[in-house]
Structure formats: structure tokens, C-alpha cells
C-alpha positions as CSV (number, residue, x, y, z in Angstrom):
1,M,56.1,82.2,117.3
2,I,59.3,82.1,115.2
3,R,61.3,83.9,118.0
4,W,59.9,81.4,120.5
5,N,60.8,78.6,118.1
6,D,57.3,77.1,118.0
7,P,56.9,75.5,114.6
8,V,53.7,73.6,115.6
9,E,51.9,76.8,116.6
10,L,53.2,78.7,113.5
11,S,52.0,75.7,111.4
12,A,48.6,75.8,112.9
13,A,48.4,79.7,112.5
14,L,49.4,79.4,108.8
15,N,47.0,76.6,108.2
16,R,44.1,78.8,109.5
17,M,45.0,81.4,106.8
18,S,43.4,81.4,103.4
19,Y,46.2,83.4,102.0
20,I,49.3,81.6,103.0
21,R,51.5,82.3,100.0
22,L,50.6,85.9,100.2
23,A,51.5,86.1,103.9
24,L,54.8,84.4,103.2
25,Q,55.7,87.1,100.7
26,V,55.1,90.1,103.1
27,V,58.0,92.1,104.3
28,E,57.3,93.9,107.6
29,E,59.3,96.2,110.0
30,H,60.6,94.4,113.1
31,N,63.3,94.8,115.6
32,E,65.5,92.6,113.4
33,G,65.0,94.9,110.4
34,K,62.5,94.9,107.5
35,V,62.0,91.1,107.1
36,S,59.8,88.3,105.8
37,I,58.8,85.3,107.7
38,L,61.4,83.1,106.0
39,M,64.1,85.7,106.6
40,L,63.1,85.9,110.3
41,A,63.3,82.1,110.6
42,A,66.8,82.1,109.0
43,F,67.9,85.0,111.3
44,Y,67.0,82.9,114.4
45,R,68.3,79.6,112.9
46,R,64.9,78.0,113.0
47,T,65.6,75.0,110.9
48,N,62.3,73.3,111.4
49,V,60.4,76.4,110.6
50,V,62.4,76.9,107.4
51,H,61.6,73.4,106.3
52,K,57.9,74.0,106.9
53,L,57.8,77.3,105.1
54,L,59.5,75.9,102.1
55,S,57.0,73.0,102.0
56,W,54.3,75.6,101.7
57,D,56.0,77.8,99.2
58,S,59.5,77.3,97.7
59,S,59.0,79.7,94.8
60,P,61.5,82.6,94.2
61,G,58.7,84.9,95.4
62,Q,59.4,83.8,98.9
63,V,62.9,82.5,98.7
64,E,64.4,85.6,97.0
65,L,62.3,88.1,98.8
66,R,64.6,90.9,100.1
67,G,64.5,93.1,103.1
68,N,66.8,95.1,105.5
69,V,68.6,93.1,108.2
70,Y,71.1,94.0,110.9
71,D,74.3,91.9,110.4
72,I,76.3,90.3,113.1
73,H,78.1,93.5,113.8
74,G,74.9,95.5,114.3
75,D,74.9,97.3,111.0
76,L,71.8,97.5,109.0
77,R,72.2,95.8,105.5
78,N,69.9,96.5,102.7
79,D,68.5,94.3,99.9
80,V,69.3,91.0,101.5
81,T,67.6,87.5,101.5
82,A,67.0,84.7,103.9
83,L,70.1,82.9,102.5
84,W,72.2,86.0,103.4
85,C,70.8,85.9,106.9
86,A,71.9,82.3,107.4
87,L,75.4,82.8,105.7
88,D,76.0,86.0,107.7
89,R,75.5,84.2,111.0
90,G,77.3,81.1,110.0
91,Y,74.3,78.9,110.0
92,F,75.6,76.7,107.2
93,E,73.2,73.7,107.7
94,L,70.2,76.1,107.3
95,A,71.8,77.8,104.4
96,S,72.2,74.4,102.6
97,I,68.4,73.8,103.1
98,L,67.7,77.1,101.5
99,I,70.0,76.4,98.6
100,D,69.1,72.7,98.1
101,N,65.4,72.7,98.8
102,G,64.5,76.4,98.1
103,K,66.9,76.9,95.2
104,A,68.1,80.1,96.8
105,N,70.3,82.1,94.5
106,I,73.7,82.9,96.0
107,F,74.0,85.7,93.5
108,Y,71.1,87.6,94.8
109,G,71.5,90.9,93.1
110,V,73.3,92.6,90.3
111,H,75.2,94.9,92.7
112,N,75.0,92.8,95.8
113,L,76.5,89.4,95.1
114,A,76.7,87.4,98.4
115,W,80.1,85.9,97.3
116,D,81.5,89.5,96.8
117,Y,80.0,90.7,100.0
118,F,81.6,88.0,102.1
119,I,85.0,88.6,100.5
120,E,84.6,92.3,101.3
121,T,83.8,91.6,104.9
122,D,86.6,89.0,105.2
123,R,84.4,86.0,105.9
124,L,86.7,83.1,105.0
125,D,84.4,80.7,106.8
126,V,81.6,81.5,104.4
127,L,83.8,81.2,101.4
128,Q,85.2,77.9,102.4
129,Y,81.6,76.6,103.1
130,L,80.3,77.6,99.7
131,D,83.3,76.4,97.8
132,G,83.5,73.2,99.9
133,K,79.8,72.4,99.2
134,G,80.3,73.0,95.4
135,Y,77.9,75.9,95.4
136,V,80.6,78.1,93.7
137,T,84.1,77.3,92.8
138,T,87.1,79.5,92.9
139,K,88.9,77.3,90.3
140,T,87.0,78.3,87.2
141,P,86.5,81.9,86.0
142,G,83.0,83.0,85.2
143,T,81.2,80.9,87.8
144,T,80.1,84.0,89.7
145,N,79.7,86.3,86.8
146,S,83.3,87.5,87.5
147,S,86.6,85.8,87.1
148,Y,89.0,84.3,89.5
149,N,91.4,87.2,89.3
150,Y,88.7,89.6,90.1
151,Y,88.1,87.9,93.5
152,L,91.8,87.8,94.2
153,D,92.1,91.4,93.2
154,L,89.2,92.3,95.5
155,A,90.7,90.5,98.6
156,A,94.1,91.9,98.0
157,S,92.8,95.5,97.6
158,L,91.1,95.1,101.0
159,G,94.1,93.5,102.7
160,H,92.3,90.3,103.6
161,T,95.4,88.1,103.7
162,N,93.8,84.9,104.7
163,I,91.3,85.1,101.8
164,V,94.3,85.9,99.4
165,I,96.1,82.8,100.7
166,Y,92.9,80.7,100.2
167,F,92.4,81.9,96.6
168,L,96.1,81.3,95.8
169,S,95.7,77.8,97.1
170,K,92.8,77.3,94.6
171,G,94.6,78.8,91.6
172,N,96.7,77.2,89.0
173,E,100.3,77.5,90.3
174,K,101.8,77.8,86.8
175,D,99.5,80.5,85.9
176,I,100.1,82.4,89.1
177,R,103.9,82.4,88.8
178,S,103.6,83.5,85.1
179,G,101.3,86.3,86.3
180,V,98.2,85.0,84.3
181,C,95.0,86.6,85.6
182,V,96.4,87.7,89.0
183,S,99.0,90.4,88.3
184,S,96.8,93.2,89.3
185,A,96.2,91.7,92.8
186,L,99.8,92.7,93.8
187,H,99.3,96.1,92.4
188,R,96.1,96.7,94.4
189,A,97.7,95.5,97.5
190,A,100.7,97.7,97.2
191,E,98.6,100.7,96.3
192,N,96.4,100.3,99.4
193,G,99.4,99.6,101.7
194,H,98.6,95.9,102.6
195,Y,102.1,94.7,103.5
196,E,101.1,91.1,104.4
197,C,99.2,90.7,101.2
198,V,102.2,92.0,99.1
199,R,104.5,89.6,100.9
200,V,102.2,86.6,100.5
201,L,101.6,87.3,96.7
202,C,105.3,87.7,96.2
203,S,106.1,84.5,97.9
204,A,103.4,82.9,95.7
205,G,105.5,83.7,92.7
206,L,103.9,86.9,91.4
207,C,106.4,89.1,89.7
208,P,106.8,92.4,91.5
209,K,108.2,94.2,88.5
210,T,105.2,93.9,86.2
211,E,103.4,97.1,85.3
212,D,99.7,97.7,85.5
213,S,97.5,99.1,82.8
214,N,98.8,102.6,83.5
215,G,102.5,101.5,83.2
216,K,103.0,101.6,87.0
217,T,105.1,99.1,88.8
218,I,104.4,97.8,92.4
219,L,107.2,100.0,93.8
220,R,105.8,103.1,92.1
221,L,102.4,102.5,93.5
222,A,103.8,102.2,97.1
223,V,106.0,105.3,96.6
224,E,103.1,107.4,95.3
225,N,100.8,106.4,98.2
226,N,103.6,106.8,101.0
227,H,103.6,103.1,101.8
228,L,107.3,103.1,102.8
229,H,107.2,99.7,104.6
230,I,106.2,98.1,101.3
231,V,109.0,100.1,99.6
232,D,111.6,98.6,102.1
233,F,110.1,95.2,101.6
234,L,110.5,95.5,97.7
235,L,114.1,96.7,98.0
236,E,115.0,93.7,100.2
237,Y,112.9,91.2,98.2
238,N,114.3,92.2,94.7
239,N,117.8,93.0,96.1
240,D,119.0,94.5,92.8
241,E,120.3,97.6,91.3
242,A,117.2,97.9,89.0
243,T,114.9,98.4,92.0
244,F,117.1,101.0,93.6
245,N,117.4,102.8,90.3
246,E,113.6,102.9,90.0
247,L,113.3,104.3,93.5
248,E,115.9,106.9,93.0
249,L,114.4,107.9,89.7
250,L,111.0,108.4,91.4
251,A,112.6,110.4,94.1
252,A,114.3,112.7,91.5
253,S,111.0,113.0,89.7
254,Y,109.5,114.8,92.7
255,M,112.3,117.5,92.5
256,V,112.3,118.1,88.8
257,S,108.4,118.5,88.7
258,I,108.5,120.9,91.5
259,S,106.5,124.2,91.6
260,L,106.5,127.1,94.0
261,W,103.4,126.0,95.9
262,D,104.7,122.5,96.7
263,E,108.4,123.0,97.0
264,D,108.7,122.0,100.7
265,E,106.4,118.9,100.2
266,Q,108.2,117.8,97.0
267,S,111.7,118.3,98.3
268,A,110.7,116.4,101.5
269,R,109.5,113.4,99.7
270,M,112.7,113.3,97.6
271,R,114.8,113.4,100.8
272,N,112.8,110.8,102.5
273,L,113.0,108.3,99.5
274,L,116.7,109.0,98.9
275,Q,117.4,108.4,102.6
276,H,115.6,105.0,102.4
277,S,117.5,104.0,99.3
278,L,120.9,104.9,100.8
279,I,120.3,103.1,104.0
280,K,119.1,99.9,102.1
281,R,122.1,100.1,99.7
282,L,124.4,100.1,102.7
283,L,122.6,97.2,104.4
284,L,122.3,95.0,101.2
285,N,125.8,96.1,100.0
286,I,124.6,97.5,96.7
287,P,126.7,100.5,96.0
288,K,126.0,102.9,93.1
289,E,128.5,103.9,90.5
290,V,128.6,107.7,90.2
291,A,130.0,109.9,87.4
292,Q,133.0,112.2,87.9
293,P,132.2,115.8,88.8
294,I,131.7,118.1,85.9
295,A,131.2,121.9,85.4
296,A,127.6,121.3,84.2
297,Y,126.7,120.1,87.6
298,E,128.8,122.6,89.4
299,F,131.3,119.8,90.2
300,Q,128.9,118.0,92.5
301,T,128.6,114.3,92.7
302,E,125.8,111.9,93.8
303,C,125.6,111.2,97.4
304,Q,126.8,107.7,98.3
305,S,126.5,107.8,102.0
306,I,124.2,109.1,104.7
307,D,126.8,111.6,105.8
308,E,127.1,113.1,102.3
309,F,123.3,113.2,102.2
310,D,123.0,114.9,105.5
311,Q,125.4,117.6,104.2
312,I,123.3,118.4,101.2
313,Q,120.2,118.4,103.1
314,Q,121.6,121.5,105.0
315,N,121.9,123.4,101.8
316,N,119.1,124.9,99.7
317,I,116.6,123.5,97.2
318,D,119.2,124.2,94.5
319,R,121.5,121.4,95.6
320,L,118.7,118.9,95.7
321,Y,117.8,119.8,92.2
322,I,121.3,119.1,91.1
323,E,121.1,115.8,92.9
324,A,118.0,115.0,91.0
325,L,119.7,115.7,87.7
326,L,122.6,113.6,88.5
327,I,120.4,110.7,89.3
328,R,118.5,111.0,86.2
329,E,121.5,111.1,84.0
330,R,123.0,108.0,85.6
331,I,119.9,106.1,85.1
332,L,118.3,107.4,81.8
333,L,121.4,108.0,79.7
334,P,122.3,104.3,79.2
335,K,118.6,103.7,78.2
336,N,118.7,106.6,75.6
337,D,115.6,107.9,77.3
338,E,114.6,111.4,75.9
339,T,112.8,112.2,79.1
340,L,116.3,113.1,80.4
341,F,116.4,116.5,78.6
342,P,113.3,118.7,79.7
343,P,114.6,119.2,83.3
344,L,118.1,120.1,82.0
345,V,116.5,122.8,79.8
346,Q,114.3,123.9,82.6
347,R,117.3,124.1,84.9
348,G,119.1,126.3,82.4
349,T,116.2,128.7,82.2
350,I,116.2,129.1,86.0
351,L,120.0,129.8,86.0
352,V,119.4,132.5,83.4
353,E,116.7,134.1,85.5
354,Q,119.3,134.2,88.4
355,D,121.9,135.8,86.0
356,E,124.0,132.6,86.3
357,F,124.8,132.8,82.5
358,D,128.1,130.9,82.7
359,Q,126.5,128.0,84.6
360,C,123.7,127.8,82.2
361,Y,126.2,127.7,79.3
362,Q,128.1,124.8,80.9
363,L,124.8,122.9,81.5
364,W,123.4,123.3,78.0
365,L,126.8,122.6,76.4
366,H,126.8,119.3,78.4
367,T,123.1,118.8,77.3
368,F,124.2,119.3,73.7
369,H,126.8,116.5,73.9
370,L,124.1,114.3,75.5
371,Y,121.9,114.9,72.5
372,Q,124.7,113.9,70.2
373,R,125.5,110.8,72.3
374,M,121.9,109.7,71.8
375,E,122.2,110.7,68.1
376,L,119.2,113.1,68.5
377,N,118.6,116.5,66.9
378,N,119.4,119.3,69.2
379,D,117.5,122.5,69.8
380,H,120.1,125.1,68.8
381,Q,117.8,127.9,69.7
382,N,118.6,127.5,73.4
383,F,122.1,129.0,72.8
384,V,120.6,131.9,70.8
385,W,118.2,132.7,73.6
386,L,120.9,132.5,76.2
387,F,123.2,134.8,74.2
388,C,120.3,137.3,73.8
389,Q,119.6,137.2,77.4
390,M,123.2,137.9,78.1
391,L,123.1,140.9,75.7
392,A,120.0,142.3,77.3
393,A,121.5,142.1,80.7
394,G,124.6,143.9,79.5
395,T,126.8,140.8,80.2
396,F,129.8,140.1,78.1
397,I,129.7,137.0,75.9
398,P,133.0,135.2,76.1
399,V,134.4,134.8,72.7
400,D,135.6,131.3,73.3
401,Q,132.1,130.2,74.3
402,F,130.5,131.8,71.4
403,L,132.9,130.2,69.0
404,E,132.5,126.7,70.6
405,V,128.7,127.0,70.0
406,V,129.2,128.0,66.4
407,H,131.6,125.1,65.9
408,L,129.3,122.6,67.5
409,I,126.3,123.7,65.5
410,T,128.1,123.9,62.2
411,Y,129.8,120.5,62.5
412,S,127.2,118.6,64.4
413,P,126.6,115.0,63.0
414,Q,122.9,115.6,63.3
415,K,123.0,118.9,61.4
416,Q,120.1,119.3,58.9
417,L,119.6,122.3,56.6
418,T,116.1,123.1,58.0
419,C,114.5,126.4,58.3
420,E,115.2,126.3,62.1
421,Y,118.9,125.7,61.4
422,L,119.1,128.6,59.0
423,A,117.3,130.9,61.4
424,T,119.8,129.9,64.1
425,A,122.8,130.6,61.7
426,V,121.3,134.1,61.0
427,C,120.8,134.9,64.7
428,L,124.4,133.8,65.5
429,V,125.7,136.1,62.7
430,A,123.8,139.0,64.2
431,I,125.1,138.1,67.7
432,A,128.6,137.8,66.4
433,A,128.6,141.5,65.6
434,K,128.0,142.2,69.4
435,V,130.6,139.7,70.5
436,T,133.4,141.2,68.4
């Protein structure tokens, strides 16, 4: 009778029942799913039937009864109500009857909020209806047991650009531009590769250089998740040296954290990111200032053009590692960032394993001066270890190098008479006997 839209016959049938309220609260299996009478009426847009059913029983026992219904895409949805059936099919007049007359709850389950569901399924029409009628509001946090930024974050993370635009239009422009409550939306959009959402959020005034709770910027999230179209957008949007430095530092990080099992993958990621950076620097006319070649880096300099970059790609992993070290020193040294040093020490250790003792000495001598420039205490034991490895390999220790190390350690401004310092001095005395 509901399918045939025969409210008169339905009314007569229900009047003959002595257990009407009980019948209205029964959920049965049908072609439409596991539904109640009210849900079925909402499913078929039977407005008169819904009016009649509510006149008999408008208690939550009927109105909030839940079942399983096929949505407009043919997918079975569990734990839904009559109101959900009406909203899903865009029957907004009927939905208003259920809300106004039946006091239907939009928030019909702890884990199944209708508002959240229609954001997730990109149903802007439903959101506009609920907001326009005043049943919910996007302007004040807490109305839907979550805050405004939660909804914006959710839409951005799913790439629903139109809903993002809608929420932005409902937010406070001053708060949006200052990043209040909405900064994570941009991070989520970048992390999930939603270019249009990133573009819209940046255009709305969100700062693309803010960090999330893990200290990651938009650019870093895009890089880590291989969303290079977003990387390109951010380079063009920010159009400054700082953004290029961040990208190149991230590229270098793949190389200095390399291990044997992922060598090809990590080096490929570094090549790809540096190539992007060099091309964009050329297009945006943002050249980088590179240091003069020195012995510590085998008299190599940072690539400043695609041709130079193509040449080092033809070489081995070793040259890419040097490129990473050059990038890191250019960017981290002015910041006095101590994370500059571990890869330098690691590089020296690898050189020793390859019997490149002189090259290791040059690198660690340079590293020693970097420590002094940052006014940090240096680990003198590295030189002791280097000299011991040379002796063990039967390699001659140049007197001038040994004396230079002794002089640096003895007259270092950061020298402290610690047990470590005294141990280093004793070791150098023992090594001196072998040198002379």
C-alpha cells in the first residue's frame, strides 16, 4: 500500500489493528532493505503517509527506528533512519516533516552522524538544506558535537572542493586568514593529494607554511606522499627562497638517510625532487647562491642548472650523497642547526671503509671548523679513530695532518678539560710515537 501510494487503504488497514504502535515499530526485510513502515514511506516519498503515521505515533520509538537501506547509488547502508532515507534521496519537504513534526534527530547515532555522512559522500545539497533551514549551523562550533574546523578538515581530507568552499563561506574570514580552527584542513588536503582543495584553501588566506601537530608543513606532506602537482603549486604560490630550500632539504634527507635495501628508491626520489626544484627556480627566476668548491666535498659544487644535474645523475650514488651534503650545509649552517653533523660523520666513516683516508680527513677537518663556527663542542675521538684505522691498514699518517689535528684540539676555543679530552690527548701521544 505504501509502494502504491494508497494512504486511505493503509489508514483503514492500520485502524483495524489493535496493536498499531507495535506494528509501526517493527523492522522487516524487504527489497528496499530491512525497514520499518515509516522508513519505507520516506524511501518512496509518501508525504501523506508520513503525516498519517506521525499522527498515530511520533515517539522516538518509531521516528528513530533504524534499519538497513540501499542508498541512491545502490549500496546498502546500515543503521539508518527514516530521516536519512528522505535526505539521501533529496526529499527535503518530507525531511522537514520528520524533523518538525516527528522531532527526528539529525544526529542519529554516535558513530553515524547524518551531517558527517553527507559531508563524506559530497552531498552539498543536503548540507545547504539543513543549514538553510536552521536545523544545523556551520557558523558555531559544537552544534553537531564537533567543531567547525572538524567539518572543514573532513571535507578537505576527502577532496570535496565544493563543500570546502561552502564551509569557508560560512566561517569567520579573520579567523580563517589567521589560521584559527582551520589550519589542519590544508594539511589534510595536501597529504591526500587534493590539488583543488589546496588551491582553494590557500586562496582563502590559509598560510601554507604552518606546521601540523607533528611539525610537518604542507610541502613536506605533499613530498612524503608523492603529490608533486601540489609541490609545484606551492613553489609557484609561495615563490620564495625559503620554500625552495625546504624542498631541497627534503630531497637531501632521502639521500643521507639511505640504506642498502632502499638505495635505488631513495636516490630516485632525491633526483626527482631536485629536478623539480631546478626547473621551477629557472621558471621563477630564483637562483641559489652556492659555496665555493672545497676539498671536504671533493671540490664539487651544487648543481645550478638542469645540464649540471644531468651530469651528476650519470655518476654513482656517491656524487648524489655529496650533493645532499652541499645542500644541507647551505641551508642548515646559517640556522646553526646541529642536525647538519650526523651525515658528515657518517660520510667520513664510509670513506674510511673505502680506504679513502685523506678524503675522510678533509671532510672531518671541515666538520671540526663547522662545530667551531657554531660554538659547539666537537667530538675529537673521530680523529683518533681515523688515525687508528690508518695504522691498522698500514697507511702512513701525514705528519702535517697529525700536527694540525693536535693544534686544533689543543687551541680550540671550546676546549674543556674533561675525561674525554684527556683520553683523546693520551691517545694522540700514543699515535705520535707511530707517526714519528
